[in-house]
C-alpha positions in Angstrom: -1.4 -24.1 -2.4 1.9 -25.5 -3.7 5.1 -24.1 -4.9 8.4 -25.7 -6.1 11.5 -26.0 -3.9 13.2 -23.3 -6.0 10.3 -20.9 -5.6 10.1 -21.8 -2.0 13.6 -20.6 -1.4 12.7 -17.3 -3.1 9.7 -16.9 -0.8 11.9 -17.5 2.3 14.2 -14.7 1.3 11.5 -12.4 0.0 9.9 -9.2 1.3 6.5 -8.7 -0.1 5.8 -5.1 -1.3 2.2 -5.4 -2.4 -0.2 -7.2 -4.7 -3.2 -7.0 -7.0 -6.3 -9.1 -7.6 -6.2 -9.8 -11.3 -9.5 -11.7 -11.5 -11.6 -14.0 -9.5 -9.0 -16.7 -10.0 -5.6 -15.0 -10.0 -3.4 -12.8 -7.8 -0.2 -11.0 -8.6 2.2 -10.5 -5.6 5.1 -8.2 -5.9 8.3 -8.9 -3.9 12.0 -8.3 -3.7 14.5 -11.1 -2.9 17.0 -10.2 -0.3 20.6 -11.3 -0.9 22.0 -10.5 2.5 22.0 -6.7 2.1 19.6 -4.0 3.2 16.8 -3.6 0.7 16.6 0.1 1.6 20.3 0.6 0.8 20.4 -1.3 -2.5 18.1 -2.5 -5.3 17.6 -6.2 -4.9 16.0 -8.4 -7.6 12.3 -7.8 -8.1 9.9 -10.6 -8.8 6.2 -11.2 -9.2 4.4 -14.4 -8.1 1.2 -15.3 -9.9 -1.0 -17.2 -7.5 -4.1 -19.2 -8.4 -7.0 -19.2 -6.0 -10.8 -19.3 -6.0 -12.1 -21.5 -8.8 -8.6 -22.4 -10.1 -7.1 -25.8 -9.1 -5.5 -24.9 -5.8 -2.8 -27.6 -6.2 -1.3 -25.8 -9.1 2.1 -24.3 -8.4 2.7 -20.7 -7.9 4.3 -19.2 -11.0 7.2 -16.8 -10.8 7.7 -14.1 -13.4 11.2 -12.5 -13.5 11.6 -8.8 -14.1 14.7 -7.4 -15.7 17.2 -8.1 -12.9 17.9 -5.1 -10.6 16.3 -2.3 -12.6 13.1 -2.0 -10.6 13.2 0.5 -7.8 10.4 0.1 -5.2 7.9 -1.2 -7.7 4.1 -0.9 -7.3 1.5 -3.1 -8.9 -2.2 -3.0 -9.9 -4.7 -4.8 -12.1 -4.7 -3.0 -15.5 -7.4 -5.2 -16.9 -8.7 -8.7 -16.2 -5.7 -11.1 -15.8 -3.2 -8.3 -16.6 -0.9 -6.8 -14.0 0.7 -3.4 -14.4 3.8 -2.2 -12.4 5.3 1.2 -12.1 8.4 1.8 -10.0 9.5 4.9 -8.2 11.6 6.2 -11.1 9.0 5.6 -13.7 9.9 2.1 -15.0 6.9 0.4 -16.5 6.2 -3.4 -16.8 3.1 -5.4 -17.5 2.2 -9.1 -17.4 -0.7 -11.0 -18.9 -1.0 -14.4 -17.2 -1.4 -16.0 -20.6 1.7 -14.5 -22.0 5.2 -13.5 -21.0 6.6 -10.5 -19.1 6.7 -7.3 -21.1 8.7 -4.2 -20.3 7.9 -0.8 -21.7 9.9 2.4 -22.3 8.9 4.0 -19.0 6.3 6.7 -18.6 6.2 8.5 -21.9 4.3 11.7 -22.9 3.8 12.1 -26.6 6.5 9.6 -27.2 9.0 11.4 -24.9 10.2 10.0 -21.6 8.5 12.0 -18.8 10.7 14.2 -16.6 10.0 13.7 -12.9 11.5 13.3 -9.5 9.9 10.1 -8.3 6.5 8.3 -8.1 5.0 6.8 -4.9 1.4 6.0 -5.7 -0.3 3.8 -8.3 -4.1 3.1 -8.6 -6.6 1.6 -11.0 -9.6 3.9 -10.5 -12.7 2.3 -12.1 -10.7 1.0 -15.0 -8.3 3.9 -15.5 -4.7 3.7 -14.1 -3.1 6.8 -12.5 0.3 7.3 -11.0 1.3 10.2 -8.7 4.5 11.6 -7.2 6.6 14.5 -6.2 5.8 18.1 -7.3 2.1 17.0 -7.4 2.7 15.0 -10.5 -0.4 13.0 -11.7 -0.1 10.8 -14.8 -2.9 8.9 -16.5 -2.3 5.8 -18.5 -3.8 6.0 -22.1 -2.4 2.7 -23.4 0.8 0.8 -23.9 3.7 3.2 -23.8 1.2 6.1 -23.7 0.5 8.4 -20.7 -0.8 11.9 -20.3 -0.2 14.6 -17.7 -3.3 14.9 -15.7 -2.2 17.5 -13.1 -2.5 21.2 -14.0 0.5 23.3 -14.8 -0.4 25.7 -12.1 -0.4 23.2 -9.3 2.9 21.7 -10.4 4.5 25.1 -10.8 3.5 26.1 -7.3 5.0 22.9 -6.0 8.3 23.7 -7.7 8.2 27.2 -6.2 7.7 25.8 -2.7 10.6 23.4 -3.4 12.9 26.3 -4.3 11.8 28.4 -1.4 12.4 25.5 1.0 15.9 25.0 -0.5 16.8 28.6 0.1 16.0 28.2 3.8 17.8 24.8 4.0 14.6 23.1 4.8 12.9 20.0 3.3 10.6 20.2 0.3 7.2 19.0 1.4 4.8 19.2 -1.5 4.1 16.0 -3.4 1.4 13.3 -3.8 1.8 9.8 -2.3 -1.7 8.4 -3.2 -4.8 8.9 -5.4 -8.3 7.5 -5.6 -11.7 8.5 -6.9 -15.4 7.9 -7.0 -15.3 7.6 -10.8 -12.6 7.1 -13.5 -12.2 10.8 -14.5 -13.9 13.0 -12.0 -14.3 13.4 -8.3 -10.7 12.3 -7.8 -8.6 13.0 -4.7 -4.8 13.1 -4.5 -2.9 13.6 -1.3 0.6 13.7 0.1 3.1 15.6 2.2 2.2 18.5 4.5 -1.5 17.6 4.4 -1.5 18.5 0.7 -4.9 17.4 -0.6 -6.4 18.2 -4.0 -9.7 17.3 -5.7 -10.4 16.9 -9.4 -14.0 17.8 -10.1 -14.1 16.9 -13.8 -12.9 20.3 -14.9 -9.9 21.1 -12.8 -8.0 20.6 -9.6 -9.1 22.3 -6.4 -7.0 22.4 -3.1 -8.8 20.9 -0.2 -8.4 22.1 3.4 -8.9 19.1 5.7 -8.1 21.1 8.8 -5.4 18.7 9.9 -1.9 20.1 9.4 1.6 19.0 8.6 0.8 15.3 8.1 2.3 13.0 5.5 -0.7 11.3 4.0 0.3 8.0 2.4 -3.0 6.2 1.8 -6.4 7.2 0.5 -9.8 5.6 -0.3 -12.9 6.9 -1.9 -15.3 4.5 -0.2 -18.8 3.1 -1.0 -20.4 5.3 1.7 -19.4 8.5 -0.2 -16.7 9.5 2.2 -13.0 9.9 1.6 -10.6 8.1 4.0 -6.9 9.0 4.5 -4.1 7.6 6.6 -0.8 9.2 7.7 2.7 8.1 8.1 4.3 7.7 11.6 1.4 9.5 13.4 -1.3 6.9 12.6 -4.0 9.4 11.9 -7.2 8.0 10.3 -9.0 10.9 8.6 -12.6 10.8 7.2 -14.5 13.5 5.3 -15.9 15.1 2.2 -16.5 18.6 0.9 -15.6 21.0 3.8 -16.2 18.5 6.6 -13.3 16.5 7.9 -12.5 14.7 11.1 -9.9 12.5 12.7 -11.3 9.1 13.8 -9.9 7.5 17.0 -7.8 4.4 16.5 -6.3 1.9 19.0 -2.8 3.2 18.2 -1.0 6.5 17.9 2.5 6.1 16.4 2.3 3.9 13.3 1.9 4.1 9.5 -1.6 3.6 7.9 -0.2 2.1 4.8 -3.3 1.1 2.9 -7.1 1.7 2.9 -9.9 -0.1 0.8 -13.6 -0.2 0.8 -15.0 -3.8 0.8 -18.6 -4.9 1.2 -19.7 -1.6 2.7 -16.9 -1.6 5.3 -13.6 0.3 5.3 -10.5 -1.8 6.0 -7.1 -0.2 6.7 -3.7 -1.6 7.5 -0.6 -0.9 9.4 2.6 -2.9 8.7 1.7 -5.3 11.5 -2.1 -5.4 11.8 -5.4 -5.1 9.9 -8.3 -3.0 11.1 -11.9 -2.4 10.0 -14.1 0.7 10.4 -17.6 -0.5 10.9 -20.6 1.0 12.7 -18.6 4.2 13.4 -15.9 2.3 15.3 -12.4 1.0 14.5 -12.0 -2.7 15.3 -9.1 -5.1 15.0 -9.9 -7.7 12.3 -10.6 -11.1 13.8 -9.5 -13.8 11.3 -11.9 -16.7 11.2 -9.5 -19.1 9.5 -10.1 -22.9 9.5 -6.8 -23.5 11.3 -7.2 -20.7 13.9 -3.9 -19.2 12.6 -3.6 -15.6 11.5 -1.4 -13.8 8.9 1.9 -12.9 10.4 1.6 -9.2 9.4 -0.3 -6.8 7.1 0.5 -3.6 5.2 -1.0 -3.6 1.7 -4.7 -4.1 0.6 -6.6 -4.6 -2.6 -10.3 -5.2 -3.1 -11.9 -6.5 -6.4 -14.3 -9.1 -7.8 -15.7 -9.9 -4.3 -12.3 -10.5 -2.7 -10.2 -8.6 -0.2 -6.4 -9.2 -0.4 -4.0 -8.4 2.5 -0.3 -8.6 1.9 2.3 -8.2 4.7 6.0 -8.2 4.3 6.0 -11.9 5.0 2.4 -13.1 4.6 -0.4 -13.2 2.1 -4.1 -13.7 2.9 -7.4 -13.3 1.1 -11.0 -12.9 2.3 -14.4 -13.4 0.5 -16.4 -11.7 3.2 -17.1 -14.9 5.0 -13.8 -16.7 5.6 -10.1 -15.9 5.5 -7.6 -18.0 3.6 -3.9 -17.7 4.5 -1.9 -18.3 1.3 1.5 -17.8 2.9 2.9 -16.7 6.2 0.6 -18.2 8.8 1.3 -17.6 12.5 -0.3 -18.1 15.9 -0.4 -14.4 16.5 0.1 -11.3 14.3 3.2 -9.2 14.6 1.5 -6.5 16.7 0.2 -9.0 19.2 3.7 -10.7 19.4 5.2 -7.3 20.1 2.6 -6.5 22.8 3.1 -9.9 24.4 6.9 -9.5 24.4 6.6 -5.9 25.8 4.3 -7.1 28.5 6.7 -9.9 29.4 9.6 -7.4 29.5 7.6 -5.1 31.8 6.8 -8.0 34.1 10.4 -9.1 34.2 11.5 -5.5 35.1 8.8 -5.4 37.9 10.1 -8.7 39.2 13.7 -7.6 39.2 12.7 -4.4 41.0 10.7 -6.4 43.6 13.7 -8.7 44.1 16.1 -5.8 44.6 13.7 -4.2 47.0 13.4 -7.4 49.0 17.2 -7.8 49.2 17.5 -4.1 50.2 15.0 -4.6 53.1 16.9 -7.7 54.3 20.0 -5.7 54.6 
């Protein structure tokens, strides 16, 4: 896979935020380009790379598409339709890109021609051909077409979220009701939205119903309605992996405790989920670390965001991109001898051994005295 020297410099200074499988031949990778500052303190330039893979000539250069300078704030990206990428950022900015045409900005999320009033958005999903975005105050918006969205959440659930916000403010505490993620078993029914304070709701085709998962005060940041009929959710910081449906929910044991489960997808009858540093698979009722069978024996440097479509699984870390067809992994960018989690574990092990060695030396010197 090739890319020009200019694009290569962009990649070296980039932090990848996510990606989307646009077709069996094209990927769209969303990234921000650092300029020496802290990306969490400022808004750096946002870019998208269109990457050919699969049946497309692999020697073709990656193509960079520029967004409008610094106006994108933590943008998210999904496939809107074949070969078309759709991005929504946290303040409701909207952009789409057809690989055959140029970049196109829109007038933001608009309801009946008017700009939607919101706090922020943090989840974007194409659910069986229909795009939804979710955010604070239990906002759920559904895309109806170019520059057209509809409010999909009920007034009652949004109003209650605002009440909780005002009550929290009176007590000088933090508001904790909002959605971070959404998925569904069909485009317009049996949808699940989840967010802060273990706030989970299900849309049954007629209305939204609160769901008690029996696990409290968790910030849920990822969700997947999987092929096996179960809903899977992941939390921030505490690394809880939750599985259930109807009134039956359980926490599934993972190899870690304190981490973010940032993304979950269902792929070829298995459930894959990611932390920022490593990719896992839930198979045969057990969580396992993914073993990459790449031709070079190298692995992606990190993980963090997943997408599955058209028989492919895409994994994007903050500095690596890889794709899987169910048989073999390809590392498109950011190959390493070990993943970030393994590197951390090796470094930590070496540090412990050095501390033990120093303790032994000090003890030996003390005995000599």
